[in-house]
C-alpha positions as CSV (number, residue, x, y, z in Angstrom):
1,M,111.6,57.9,137.7
2,I,111.2,58.4,133.8
3,R,109.4,54.9,132.8
4,R,109.0,54.6,128.9
5,F,107.4,51.7,127.6
6,A,108.4,50.5,124.1
7,H,105.8,49.8,121.0
8,S,105.8,46.3,121.8
9,D,105.0,47.5,125.0
10,C,101.6,49.0,125.3
11,T,101.3,49.2,121.6
12,S,101.5,47.9,118.1
13,L,104.1,49.4,115.6
14,S,101.4,51.1,113.2
15,E,100.2,53.6,117.0
16,T,103.3,53.8,117.3
17,I,104.6,55.5,114.1
18,V,101.4,57.7,113.9
19,S,102.1,58.4,117.3
20,L,105.1,59.9,116.0
21,A,103.7,62.5,113.2
22,V,101.6,63.6,116.4
23,E,102.9,66.8,118.1
24,H,101.0,67.3,121.6
25,H,100.0,64.9,123.8
26,L,97.3,65.3,127.0
27,A,99.2,65.2,130.1
28,E,97.2,64.8,133.2
29,I,97.9,65.1,137.1
30,N,95.7,63.9,139.2
31,V,95.9,64.4,143.3
32,A,94.1,62.5,145.9
33,R,94.7,62.2,150.0
34,L,94.4,58.6,151.5
35,R,91.5,58.4,154.3
36,R,94.3,56.0,156.2
37,P,97.9,55.0,155.5
38,L,99.1,52.9,152.3
39,D,99.5,50.3,155.5
40,A,96.8,50.2,156.8
41,A,94.2,47.1,156.6
42,E,91.4,49.7,155.4
43,T,93.5,50.1,152.8
44,A,94.5,47.1,151.6
45,E,91.8,46.7,148.6
46,F,93.2,49.6,147.2
47,V,96.6,48.8,147.4
48,A,96.3,45.2,146.1
49,A,94.1,47.0,142.9
50,L,96.9,49.2,142.1
51,E,99.7,46.8,139.7
52,P,96.2,45.9,137.9
53,I,95.3,49.2,137.2
54,N,98.3,50.8,136.4
55,V,98.7,47.1,133.3
56,I,95.1,47.6,132.6
57,A,96.4,52.0,131.7
58,E,100.1,50.6,130.5
59,R,97.8,48.0,127.8
60,S,95.4,50.7,126.6
61,P,94.8,52.4,123.1
62,G,96.7,56.2,123.5
63,F,98.3,55.5,126.9
64,V,102.1,56.9,126.3
65,W,103.2,56.8,130.3
66,R,103.1,57.1,133.5
67,L,104.8,58.5,136.6
68,T,106.8,55.7,138.4
69,D,108.6,55.4,142.1
70,D,112.6,54.7,142.0
71,S,111.9,50.6,142.1
72,G,109.6,50.4,139.0
73,Q,105.9,51.4,141.7
74,S,103.2,52.6,141.0
75,S,103.4,56.5,141.5
76,T,101.2,55.9,144.3
77,F,104.1,55.7,146.6
78,V,106.0,59.0,145.0
79,R,105.6,62.1,147.5
80,L,104.9,65.6,145.8
81,P,107.5,68.1,145.7
82,E,107.3,70.3,148.7
83,V,104.2,68.3,149.6
84,E,104.5,66.6,153.6
85,D,101.6,64.8,153.4
86,P,102.5,61.5,153.6
87,L,98.5,60.6,152.9
88,M,98.9,62.8,149.7
89,I,99.2,60.8,146.6
90,V,99.6,61.4,143.0
91,N,99.1,59.8,139.1
92,Y,100.2,61.6,136.3
93,S,100.3,60.1,133.0
94,I,100.8,60.8,129.7
95,W,98.3,59.6,126.5
96,S,97.9,59.7,123.2
97,D,94.7,62.1,123.3
98,L,92.2,62.8,125.7
99,E,89.7,60.6,124.6
100,S,92.5,57.6,124.5
101,F,91.7,59.2,128.6
102,K,89.1,59.2,129.7
103,H,87.6,55.4,128.0
104,Y,90.4,54.6,130.2
105,V,89.1,56.7,133.2
106,Y,84.9,56.0,132.8
107,K,85.2,52.5,130.7
108,S,87.9,50.5,131.9
109,G,88.5,48.8,134.7
110,H,89.8,51.4,136.5
111,A,86.1,52.4,136.8
112,S,85.3,50.1,139.2
113,Y,87.5,51.1,141.6
114,L,87.0,55.1,140.8
115,R,83.4,55.0,141.7
116,R,84.6,53.6,145.3
117,K,87.0,56.3,145.6
118,N,84.9,57.5,148.7
119,D,85.9,54.3,150.3
120,W,89.8,55.8,150.9
121,F,90.1,58.6,149.9
122,E,89.2,62.5,151.3
123,P,86.4,64.7,149.8
124,I,88.6,67.3,148.1
125,E,86.5,71.0,147.8
126,Q,89.3,72.1,144.7
127,P,89.8,70.4,142.3
128,A,91.7,67.5,142.4
129,V,92.9,67.2,137.7
130,A,94.3,68.8,135.5
131,C,95.0,67.7,131.9
132,W,97.2,69.8,129.3
133,W,99.1,69.4,125.7
134,T,102.6,68.8,126.2
135,P,104.6,68.5,123.1
136,A,105.1,64.9,122.0
137,D,108.9,65.1,122.8
138,S,108.9,66.7,125.8
139,E,110.5,64.8,129.2
140,P,108.0,64.3,132.1
141,D,108.2,66.2,135.5
142,V,106.3,65.8,138.6
143,Q,107.4,69.8,139.7
144,D,105.8,71.3,137.1
145,A,102.4,68.7,136.5
146,F,102.0,69.6,140.4
147,V,102.8,73.8,139.7
148,R,99.9,72.9,137.1
149,L,96.9,71.8,139.1
150,Q,98.2,74.3,141.7
151,H,97.5,77.5,138.9
152,L,94.2,75.7,137.9
153,R,92.8,75.3,141.7
154,A,94.0,79.3,141.9
155,H,92.4,80.9,138.1
156,G,90.9,78.6,136.4
157,P,90.9,76.5,133.4
158,T,93.7,77.6,131.0
159,N,96.7,77.0,128.3
160,R,98.6,75.7,131.9
161,G,95.7,73.3,133.0
162,W,92.0,72.6,132.9
163,P,89.7,69.5,134.5
164,P,89.1,66.4,131.7
165,N,85.6,67.8,131.4
166,K,86.7,71.2,130.3
167,P,88.9,70.6,127.1
168,I,90.8,72.8,126.0
169,P,91.6,72.2,122.0
170,A,95.1,71.1,121.2
171,P,97.7,73.4,120.1
172,V,97.3,73.8,116.1
173,V,100.9,73.5,114.7
174,K,101.9,75.6,111.7
């Protein structure tokens, strides 16, 4: 399900008008494997934090969109295409720019939970996050996003996907 937010939900009218002139947005997908199921006592604190963390994202400058399940819950409850592992979870969001995304991840209330990721998630040896530039008017697709993460894992940073610490400049529209 695609959940879009009107300017009154997360941005000012002036920010909305500016974003209409933007040719590309930053898309990001990240995946992780839980140590325990979502309904386990060991995961309860993480599950309880999902809604407040998503509210922080939605109210952050530069936020555009995030994946939710059919009932509007966190994308944590969305299954990745062709992945049968119930412990694998996904987050997929769109931001106006890389700086806004990084501010949310590393400097907002989200950061304190990020520092505790090892409490809830298994270590991963391959890239867990892929970013790319997407046309501002494009419709997000979780299958395409997951393919981009797999491409990053197989081929390293390219225009199809790159880690947030090795950004590729947004395309220049002529």
